[in-house]
C-alpha positions in Angstrom: 203.2 98.7 41.2 202.6 97.7 37.6 204.9 99.1 35.0 203.5 101.8 32.8 203.7 99.7 29.6 201.4 97.1 31.1 198.8 99.3 32.6 195.3 99.2 31.0 193.4 102.3 30.6 191.2 101.4 33.6 194.2 100.7 35.8 195.9 103.9 34.9 192.7 105.9 35.4 192.0 104.4 38.8 195.6 105.0 40.0 195.4 108.6 38.7 192.2 109.1 40.7 193.9 107.9 43.8 197.0 110.0 43.1 194.9 113.2 42.7 193.0 112.4 45.9 196.3 112.1 47.8 197.5 115.4 46.4 194.2 117.1 47.2 194.1 115.8 50.7 197.4 117.4 51.6 199.5 116.2 54.4 202.4 115.2 52.2 205.9 116.7 52.1 207.0 118.8 49.2 209.1 115.9 47.9 206.1 113.4 48.2 203.9 115.9 46.5 206.3 116.3 43.6 206.6 112.6 43.2 202.8 112.2 43.2 202.6 115.0 40.6 205.1 113.3 38.4 203.3 110.0 38.7 200.0 111.7 37.9 201.6 113.2 34.7 202.8 109.7 33.7 199.4 108.2 34.3 197.6 110.9 32.4 199.9 110.3 29.5 199.1 106.6 29.6 195.4 107.3 29.7 195.7 109.7 26.7 197.7 107.1 24.7 194.9 104.6 25.2 192.3 107.1 24.2 194.2 108.1 21.1 194.5 104.5 20.1 190.8 104.0 20.6 190.0 107.1 18.6 192.2 106.0 15.7 190.6 102.6 15.7 187.1 104.1 15.5 188.2 106.6 12.8 189.7 103.7 10.8 186.6 101.6 11.1 184.4 104.6 10.2 186.5 105.4 7.1 186.2 101.7 6.0 182.4 101.9 6.0 
């Protein structure tokens, strides 16, 4: 598994999709579900950070025009 600091937006998004699918499919223990939930939260935070950076870059570029 790649460390969170090196995940691209796409990598984090793809892993998040897989994590959600695993949670939705059921068949995991409570402990496994909690670990998946925690990882999903981490991945969502990574995705949001990438989106925030992109938004700031666009806003900066727009303001410079």
